[in-house]
N, C-alpha and C positions, 0 to 999 in steps of 0.2 A: 403543278405536278404534285406538290406535297399533299394538297387536299385530296387529289385523286387517289394517291397511294394509301392514304389513311382510310378512305372510303372502301377501297378494295379489301384492305386487311380486315376491317370490321364486317364487311359483307360476307366474306368467306368464313369468318368465325361464327357469325350468326347462322349461315347456311349449314355449317357443320353441326350446330346444336339441334337442328331439326331431327337429326337421327339419334341424338344423345338424350335430349330431354323433352322433345315434343314441340309442336308448333306454338303452343301458348306462351312459351318463354321467349320467342323471337322478338316480340314487340319491346320488351324490356331491354333487350340487348342492343338493338339497332337504334333506339332512341337515347341511349346513354353514350355521350361523346367523351372522348378523353379530356381530362381536366386541362383548361387553359388553351386548347386548340382553337376555340371559336371566340374566346374572350377578346374584346377590343381593348387594345392598349390605351391608356390615358394619353390625351394630347399633351405633347411637350411644348410648353410656351416659355419664351424668354423675352423679358422686357429690358431694353437697353436705354437707360435714362441719359439725357444729355450731360449730366454731371451728378455729383453727390448731392442731390437736391430734395430728396423725399421729406426730410425733416425741416427744411428751410424754406420751401416754396409750396404754396397751396396748389399750384399747377401740377407739380410732380406728385404731391400727396393725393390728388384726385385720381391719378393713374394707379397709384399703389392701392388705394381703397378698392377700385374697380377690379384690379387683379386678384386681390385677396378674397374678394367676394366671389369671383369666378372660380377660384381655387376651391372654396368651400362648397359651392353649389354644383359645380360641374366636374369636380374631381380631376382637374388638370394637374400636370407636374410643372410647377412654376419655378423659374429662375429669374432673379432680378440682378442686373449688372449696372453699376455706376460708370457711366462713360466719362470722357474728358473732352468737353466741347472746344477746348483751346488746343487740342492736339489731334488733327485730322487723321494722322497715321494710326494713333491708338484707337480712335473711334472706329475706323474701318476694321481694325483687328478685333475689337469687341463684337462688332456686328457679324464678322466672318465666323468667329468662334460660336456665336449664337446660332448661326445658320447651319453649322455642322452638327449641332446637338439638339435641334428643335424642329418641329413641323411648322410652328408659327412664331415669327419674330416681330415684336412691336417696338416702336420708338416714337419720339415726339420732338417737335421744335424745329424751326427753320434751319438751325445750324446742323441738323442731322440729315438733311435732304440729299446733298451731294454724295455723301458717304453711302447712304442706303441705296441710291441709284446704282452705284458701282457694284455693291455686294449683291443686290437682288438680281442683277444681270448674270452674275456668276453662279447663282443657285436657282435656276428656273423651276425646280421641283419643290422649293420651299416657299411657303406663303408668308408675306410680310404685310404689316400695317404701319402706317406713319400718320401722325396727327399734326395738323396745322402746317402741312406742306402739300402743295399741288404736285403730284407725281403720277404720271399716266404710264403704268407698266403692267404687263399681263399677270404678274404674280404679286401685285401690291394693291392693297386697299388704302386709298389716300383719303383720310377723314378730315374734313375741314368744317369750320364753324363760321357763320356769318357774324363775326365778332363786331363788325361795324353796326349791325342792327341792335345788338345788346348795348353797345356803347352809345348809340343814339338815345335809347331809353334812359340810361343813367345820366346822359348829358342833359336831357330834358328835366330830370329831377334836380340836377345841379343848377340849371338855369332858373327853375322855379323857386328853389330854396335859398339861393344866394341873396344876401342882403346888400353886399357891397357892389354887386354887379361885376366883380372881378373873380375869375374862375381859372383854375390851373389844371394842367395835365403833365404827368411825369412818366415817360416811357423808359423801359430798360435799355433798348437798343434802337437806334434810328435806322430801322429797316422796314421794308414794305409791310410785313406782318403787323408790326406795331403801328405803322402809319394808318392801317385800316381802323384800328381802335381810335386813333386821333381823329380821322376824318368823320367817323360816325358820331363821336362825342361832340365835336364842334357843331356838326349839323343839328344834333339834338338840342344843344344850347341855343343855337340861332332860331330854332323853330318856336321857342317859347320866350326868348329874351334876345331879340336881334341886336340890341345895343350893348350886350355884355362884352367885357374885355377879357380875352382868353390868352393866357400865357402857356407856351409849350416848351418843355425842357426834356432832353434825353440825357441819360446818365452816361452813355457811351455810344460809339458808332458800331459796336459789335457786341457779342453775347456776354462779354465780361461784365457789362453793366448790370446784369441780373444778379451778380454776386457782390455788389458794392452798396450795401445799405448805408454806409457812412456818407457816400456821395449823394445818395438819394435823400438822406435826411438833410444835408446841407442845402440841396436845391429846394426842398420843401420849406425849410425855415426861411429861405430867402423869398419864396413866393408868399408865404403867410405874412412876412414882414412888409411886403408891398401891398397889403390889403386884401389879398386873395382869401376867401373864406371856405372854398371847396376845392379839393384836389382829387383828381382821378389818377390812381397809381396803377399803371399796367407795367409792372417792373419785376415780376417774379419774386425771388427771395429778397431783393432789394426793397420791395414794398414795405418790409418791416421798418426800414428807416423812415419812410414817409409816415407810417403809423405812429412811430415815436414822436415825430415832430408835431403831428396832429394832436396827440395827447398832451404834449407840453404846452401847445398854444391854445388848446381847447377849441380847435376849429375842425371842420369836417374833412373826412377822407372817404373816397369811394373805392371799395375793394374790387378785386377782379378774379375771374376764373372759378372760384368757389365761394360759397356763402361765408363771408368773414364778419357778418354783423355782430357776432358774439365776442369778437376780439376786443372791442371797446364800445360797449353800448352807449349811445348818446354822442359818440364821435364818428363811428362808421355810419355814414348817411344811408348807404345801401351797398349792394354788391352786384356786379355784372357777372352772372353765372353761366357757365357752359356745362352741360351734362356729360362731362368727361367720363366719370365713373360708369354711367349707363352705356355710353358708347363703347367703352372697352369691353364690358360684359357682352354687348351685342355682337361685336366682332368675334370674340372667343366662342360664344354660343353658336354662331353661324358656322364657324370652322369645325367645331365638335360635331355638329349635325351634318357636316358635309356640304354646307351651303355657303362656303367662303365666296365673297363677292369682291373681285378686283375692280379697280377703276376709281375715279374721283367721286367722292360722296360728300355732299354739302348739306349741313343742317343749320337751320336758323330759327327765327322767332316763330314762324308758322309751324315748325315741327315740334315746338316746345323744348328744343334743346338749347336755346339761348334766351335769357330773360333777365329780370332784375329781382332781387330778393327782398321780401317784406316779411318780417316775423316779429316776435315779441321784443326783440332787442332794438329794432329801429322804428317800429310802427308809431310810437309817440312823436317821432320827428316828421312824419309825413301825414299831412292833412287829407281828409277825404276828397277835397277839391283837387289837390295835387295828384292823388292817385287816379281820379277820374280823368284828368287831363292826359296823364301818361298812358292810361289804358286806351283812351281814344286814339292816341298816336300809334300805339301797338296794333290796334285793329286796322288802322290805315296801312300800316306796313304789311300786315297779313293779306289785306285786300289788294295790295299792289298800288294803292293810291299814293303812297310815299315810297320812293326808291332811295335808299340810303347810300350815299357815296362811300367808296372804299379806297379812294386815293386822295392824296393831298397835293396841292399846287406847290411845287418847289422852284426856286427857294422860297421859304416862308417870309412873310412880310416882317 
């Protein structure tokens, strides 16, 4: 009704001018619209992090980079909120507040799934996106990565590089999401080094483990002391503790989520990377363009969204033969000749 009234008003003004200034002036009048009436308001986007993690975990840092890039390129109005993963009531409050003030709300991490499911059902006209959680709702884009496939590739690198035949894994929380990393990693090790001895440790049974670098460091030091020479750390901010242990013992660590090769050249053997920043930008761009896609979306090695990192910081550590072997395994995954497991047998031996 508002647009109809505006049209009528300007039509009659233009029509009246026929008699005042002649027909030649009509075109200029009717093509000039009132300022701001047809301008599209910028998309309001809110990111609710699972915790105050942007400066302490590469996982959250990757989301921050993607959001800031989208803000610069797409002109969105961006709000970032630090959640409290240990307080479900506060988490829901943050998400609900975001839904009341945004057209698109993003969050990430398995610990945010239950809360988002509740809030998304309350706000059917708001669009949501959650990463690393499988959530099938009509207004939620559920973005997931085949982390088991990337973990398989870095597991193969660990198996080929290890001199002791003893290889470690340290996860932040003993939950299904992190068990996917574990399953893929061990499968990759076994593919190239079936006799390797693999030790698995988790910092905690819940999300608090991601914020405990001291415990992660203690676990890593114990693994290195037992002869392990490569540790894959899928531990969020707590991975800093594993990195410190690796530097002290001058043994290898494999980083996760983002390219951390530069953190300690010669110590970081490689990184299992997920293109989180690009995925965030993709979701926001689709929403800005009116093409928001709800549903479960899964990206893996074949999509180029999951891989391992080789650059000037770690290339001297990886021989051409090693890279050729890993690339061959990668090609087999893409071709479907290798199906990487995503679950572990519990209890562990």
